[in-house]
C-alpha positions in Angstrom: 154.5 103.6 -18.9 153.2 102.3 -15.5 150.2 103.7 -13.6 149.9 102.9 -9.9 146.4 102.8 -8.4 146.1 104.7 -5.1 144.1 103.0 -2.3 140.8 104.3 -1.2 138.5 107.2 -1.9 139.6 110.8 -2.1 137.9 114.2 -1.5 138.7 117.5 -3.1 137.9 120.3 -0.7 138.3 123.9 0.3 139.3 124.6 3.9 139.3 127.7 6.1 143.0 127.2 6.9 145.4 124.2 7.1 145.5 124.0 10.9 143.4 120.8 11.0 144.9 119.1 8.0 146.6 115.7 8.9 150.0 115.8 7.3 150.5 112.3 8.6 148.2 111.0 5.9 150.0 109.0 3.2 148.5 111.3 0.6 147.8 115.0 1.2 147.9 117.7 -1.5 147.7 121.3 -0.4 147.2 124.4 -2.6 147.1 128.0 -1.4 146.3 131.0 -3.4 145.1 134.6 -2.7 141.5 133.2 -3.1 141.5 129.8 -1.4 143.1 127.0 0.5 142.6 123.7 -1.3 143.1 120.2 -0.1 143.0 116.7 -1.8 143.1 114.0 0.8 141.7 110.5 1.7 137.9 110.9 2.4 138.4 109.6 5.9 140.9 112.5 6.6 138.8 115.5 5.7 139.2 118.1 8.4 136.3 119.7 10.3 137.1 123.2 9.1 136.2 122.3 5.5 134.1 124.9 3.7 133.3 123.0 0.5 133.9 119.4 -0.5 133.5 117.1 -3.4 133.6 113.4 -2.5 133.9 110.3 -4.5 137.3 110.5 -6.3 139.7 107.6 -7.0 143.3 108.2 -8.0 146.5 106.9 -9.6 150.0 108.2 -10.1 152.4 107.9 -13.0 155.1 105.6 -11.5 158.6 106.7 -11.2 160.3 110.1 -11.1 159.5 112.3 -14.0 162.2 114.6 -15.2 161.1 118.2 -15.7 162.4 118.1 -19.3 159.8 115.4 -20.2 157.0 116.9 -22.3 153.4 115.8 -22.7 153.1 112.8 -20.3 150.0 114.2 -18.5 148.7 115.7 -21.7 148.7 112.2 -23.4 146.9 110.6 -20.4 144.3 113.5 -20.2 143.8 113.4 -24.0 143.1 109.6 -24.0 140.6 110.1 -21.2 139.0 113.2 -22.7 138.5 111.3 -26.0 136.4 108.8 -24.0 134.4 111.5 -22.1 136.2 110.9 -18.8 136.9 114.1 -16.9 140.0 114.3 -14.6 141.5 116.4 -11.7 145.3 116.4 -11.8 147.9 117.3 -9.2 151.6 117.5 -9.9 154.3 117.0 -7.4 158.1 117.4 -7.7 158.4 113.7 -8.6 155.4 112.9 -10.7 151.7 113.5 -11.6 148.6 112.2 -9.9 145.3 111.9 -11.7 141.9 111.8 -9.9 138.7 110.5 -11.5 135.2 110.3 -10.2 134.9 106.7 -8.9 131.9 105.9 -11.2 134.3 106.5 -14.2 137.4 104.9 -12.7 137.1 101.3 -14.0 136.4 102.7 -17.5 139.3 105.0 -17.3 141.7 102.2 -16.3 140.4 100.1 -19.1 140.9 102.9 -21.7 144.4 103.5 -20.4 145.3 99.8 -20.4 144.0 99.5 -24.0 146.2 102.5 -24.9 149.3 100.7 -23.7 149.6 101.9 -20.1 150.4 99.2 -17.5 148.1 99.3 -14.5 149.4 98.1 -11.2 147.7 98.0 -7.7 
């Protein structure tokens, strides 16, 4: 399985509303619940109406379109990383899954995944 590294640093944040979110950004993950408005975006695209933020994330995606009938792909990746003490933040889209890791753990995470048989591409 191939893992594609995303460029740049990301921020996970809570925003008042989505009015200032740049949907023109190449990567922008929105989540809305009865309790919060969440956003994962490049760190240089964090909107001014951010309430809380956690900077310093790097990310990758599982390459290709994953069929909904596939089971355990994200679980396998998260298990390999958890066994090595590397915490993750995951986002799923219609096509695939994205995994975010604090940048101080990112090189180690890529090494662990590579050693586990995943192909890492820039």
